[in-house]
C-alpha positions in Angstrom: 189.1 212.1 110.1 188.1 214.9 112.5 185.3 214.1 114.9 182.9 217.1 114.8 180.7 215.8 117.7 181.5 216.6 121.3 181.3 213.6 123.7 177.8 214.5 124.9 176.4 214.7 121.4 178.1 211.5 120.4 176.6 209.7 123.4 173.2 211.1 122.4 173.5 209.8 118.9 174.6 206.4 120.1 171.7 206.1 122.5 169.1 207.2 119.9 170.6 204.6 117.5 170.3 201.8 120.1 166.7 202.8 120.9 165.8 202.9 117.2 167.3 199.5 116.6 165.1 198.1 119.4 162.1 199.8 118.0 162.7 198.4 114.5 163.2 194.9 116.0 160.0 194.9 118.1 158.0 196.4 115.3 159.1 193.7 113.0 158.2 191.0 115.6 154.7 192.4 116.0 154.1 192.7 112.3 155.4 189.2 111.4 154.3 187.3 114.5 157.8 185.8 114.9 160.2 186.7 117.7 163.2 185.2 115.8 163.8 186.6 112.3 167.4 185.7 112.0 170.1 183.8 113.9 171.4 186.9 115.7 167.9 187.5 117.3 168.5 184.7 119.9 171.4 182.3 119.1 170.8 180.4 122.3 167.5 178.8 121.1 168.4 178.1 117.5 169.4 174.4 118.2 166.1 173.7 119.9 164.1 175.6 117.3 165.6 173.7 114.4 165.0 170.4 116.1 161.4 171.3 116.9 160.8 172.3 113.3 162.3 169.1 112.1 160.2 167.0 114.5 157.0 168.8 113.5 157.7 168.3 109.7 158.4 164.6 110.3 155.2 164.1 112.3 153.2 166.0 109.7 154.6 163.8 106.9 153.8 160.7 108.9 150.2 161.9 109.4 149.9 162.6 105.6 151.2 159.1 104.8 148.8 157.5 107.2 145.8 159.3 105.6 146.9 158.3 102.1 147.3 154.6 103.0 144.1 154.7 105.0 142.1 155.1 101.7 143.9 152.0 100.3 143.3 149.9 103.3 139.6 150.8 103.7 139.0 150.0 100.0 140.9 146.7 100.3 138.9 145.7 103.3 135.6 146.5 101.5 136.8 144.5 98.4 137.6 141.5 100.5 134.2 141.7 102.2 132.6 141.8 98.8 134.6 138.7 97.8 133.3 136.8 100.9 129.8 137.7 99.9 130.4 136.5 96.3 131.6 133.1 97.7 128.4 132.9 99.7 126.5 133.4 96.4 128.5 130.7 94.8 127.8 128.2 97.6 124.1 129.0 97.2 124.3 128.3 93.4 126.3 125.1 94.0 123.8 123.8 96.5 121.0 124.4 94.0 123.0 122.4 91.4 123.5 119.6 93.9 119.8 119.1 94.1 119.0 115.9 92.2 115.9 117.5 90.7 117.9 120.2 88.9 117.9 119.7 85.1 120.9 119.7 82.9 119.7 123.0 81.4 119.4 124.5 84.9 122.9 123.3 85.7 124.3 125.1 82.7 122.5 128.3 83.7 123.9 128.0 87.2 127.4 127.4 85.8 127.1 130.7 83.8 126.2 132.5 87.0 129.2 131.0 88.8 131.4 132.1 85.8 130.1 135.6 86.3 131.1 135.5 89.9 134.6 134.4 89.0 134.8 137.4 86.7 133.7 139.7 89.5 136.3 138.2 91.8 139.0 138.9 89.2 137.6 142.4 88.9 138.0 142.9 92.7 141.7 141.9 92.4 142.1 144.8 89.9 140.8 147.4 92.4 142.7 150.7 92.1 143.1 153.6 94.5 144.6 156.8 93.1 145.8 154.9 90.1 147.5 152.1 92.2 146.5 148.4 92.0 146.2 147.7 95.7 146.3 143.9 95.3 149.4 143.8 93.0 152.0 143.8 95.8 155.0 145.9 95.0 154.1 146.0 91.3 151.4 148.5 91.7 151.2 149.7 88.1 149.9 146.3 86.7 146.7 144.3 87.4 147.4 141.0 89.1 144.9 138.7 87.3 142.7 138.2 84.3 140.0 135.7 83.4 141.1 132.7 81.4 138.6 129.9 80.9 141.3 127.5 79.7 143.4 127.9 82.9 143.3 125.2 85.6 141.7 127.7 88.0 140.0 129.9 85.5 142.4 132.8 85.7 145.9 133.9 84.6 148.3 135.2 87.2 149.9 138.4 85.7 152.2 139.5 88.5 154.0 137.7 91.4 155.5 140.6 93.3 155.1 140.3 97.1 153.6 143.1 99.2 156.6 144.4 101.2 155.6 148.0 101.7 155.4 149.2 105.3 154.0 152.4 106.9 155.6 154.3 109.8 153.7 155.4 112.9 154.8 158.6 114.8 157.0 156.6 117.2 159.1 155.2 114.3 157.6 151.7 114.3 156.5 150.3 111.0 153.8 147.8 110.0 152.5 146.1 106.8 149.5 147.5 105.2 148.7 145.3 102.2 148.2 141.8 100.9 148.4 140.5 97.4 145.7 139.0 95.3 147.7 135.8 95.3 147.7 135.8 99.2 144.0 136.2 99.2 142.5 134.4 96.3 145.2 132.2 94.7 146.8 130.4 97.6 149.6 128.0 96.5 152.1 125.6 98.1 155.9 125.8 97.9 155.8 124.0 94.6 153.3 126.5 93.2 150.5 124.0 93.2 147.0 125.1 94.2 146.4 124.9 97.9 143.1 123.7 99.4 142.4 127.4 100.3 142.7 128.5 96.6 139.5 130.6 96.0 139.8 130.8 92.3 140.3 127.0 92.0 137.3 126.3 94.2 135.0 128.6 92.2 136.2 127.3 88.9 135.8 123.7 90.0 132.2 124.4 90.9 131.6 126.0 87.5 133.1 123.0 85.7 131.1 120.5 87.8 127.9 122.3 87.0 128.7 122.5 83.3 129.3 118.8 83.2 126.4 117.9 85.4 129.0 116.1 87.6 127.3 115.5 91.0 130.2 113.8 92.7 132.6 116.5 91.4 130.1 119.2 92.6 130.0 117.7 96.1 133.8 117.7 96.3 134.0 121.3 94.9 131.5 122.5 97.5 133.8 121.2 100.3 136.7 123.0 98.6 134.7 126.2 98.4 134.0 126.0 102.2 137.7 125.7 102.9 138.5 128.6 100.6 135.7 130.8 102.2 136.9 130.1 105.7 140.4 131.0 104.7 139.3 134.3 103.0 137.4 135.2 106.2 140.5 134.6 108.2 142.5 136.8 105.9 140.0 139.6 106.0 140.8 140.2 109.7 144.2 141.5 108.5 142.7 144.7 107.1 140.5 145.3 110.2 143.7 145.1 112.3 145.5 147.5 110.0 142.6 150.0 110.0 142.7 150.0 113.8 146.4 150.6 113.9 146.2 153.4 111.4 143.5 155.0 113.5 145.6 154.8 116.6 148.7 156.1 114.8 146.8 159.0 113.2 145.4 160.0 116.6 148.9 159.9 118.1 150.3 161.9 115.2 147.7 164.6 115.7 148.5 164.8 119.5 152.3 165.1 118.6 151.5 167.8 116.1 149.5 169.8 118.8 152.4 169.4 121.3 155.1 170.4 118.8 153.0 173.3 117.5 152.8 174.7 121.0 156.5 174.1 121.6 157.3 175.8 118.3 155.1 178.7 119.2 156.9 179.2 122.5 160.3 179.1 120.8 159.7 181.3 117.8 156.4 183.3 118.1 156.3 186.9 119.3 155.1 187.4 122.9 152.7 190.1 121.9 152.0 191.6 125.4 155.7 191.8 126.1 156.5 193.1 122.7 153.8 195.8 122.9 155.1 196.8 126.3 158.7 197.0 124.9 157.4 199.1 122.0 155.8 201.6 124.4 158.9 201.8 126.5 161.2 202.3 123.6 159.0 205.0 122.1 158.9 206.7 125.5 162.6 206.5 125.8 163.2 207.9 122.3 160.8 210.8 122.9 162.4 211.6 126.2 165.9 211.5 124.7 164.8 213.8 121.9 163.1 216.2 124.3 166.1 216.3 126.6 168.5 217.0 123.7 166.3 219.8 122.5 166.5 221.5 125.9 170.3 221.4 126.0 172.0 224.9 125.7 173.2 225.6 122.2 175.9 228.3 123.2 179.5 227.7 122.3 182.9 229.2 123.1 182.4 231.6 120.2 179.4 233.1 121.9 181.4 234.0 125.0 184.2 235.5 122.9 181.6 237.7 121.3 
């Protein structure tokens, strides 16, 4: 192929092409807000950029997970506090029944109220957040208990799955976020017998004692209720500790996000003042090159032969 350009004209075309490429690149940087559009824009920072993006995505996901589980933990804490209040009500009813002046009819009425409290306790074990039974351990799609007047502790246990789920904080450490209804209300020993701290058994025993006008049995049941209530109060501190840890982890995640966002911006965002200056310089260079080329003489050898 015959090259129809002389060396000077070829150099001019190459220079203009180089300036135009720079103009296109800086214009795209200013319009998109990103300094790096493709790998060839700055290969030296790609490794750091990809790592920063990965770190930012990870911390963002951790923050989202913490916010989701926060709703469950807050609701669980509220439910346990409600259960503690219900046990206080049962103790008050039991003490009324223990009064020797209480009639058999009044004892029966008190027993009905205690039965209602037991139903409310079971209702608390079936608490859901976003369609998840938060006291069912790892079997979150099923309620853990139902009322059964014929059962030894007044309820039927429907699931036995433990609560093994853990949540991760921004540093990578994990911690437990849930307890099961059995942990809280249906404490049992290694042989699956009711432990002294069994909340359901204590409430049910008070109900039976009131129904039967059994004063000695009622006195014993009141002692069991106190043991169960003390245990439930101790267990309630678990959720307070988890709430504090989630708050700390969320605060740390947000700080990490701010830091990583700044780092990501420095690695990939357009330096607007520098880009604007480059745009002005390239435009000036292009105009100067075109003006200089226009002033070049257009005579050729044929003109002299003429």
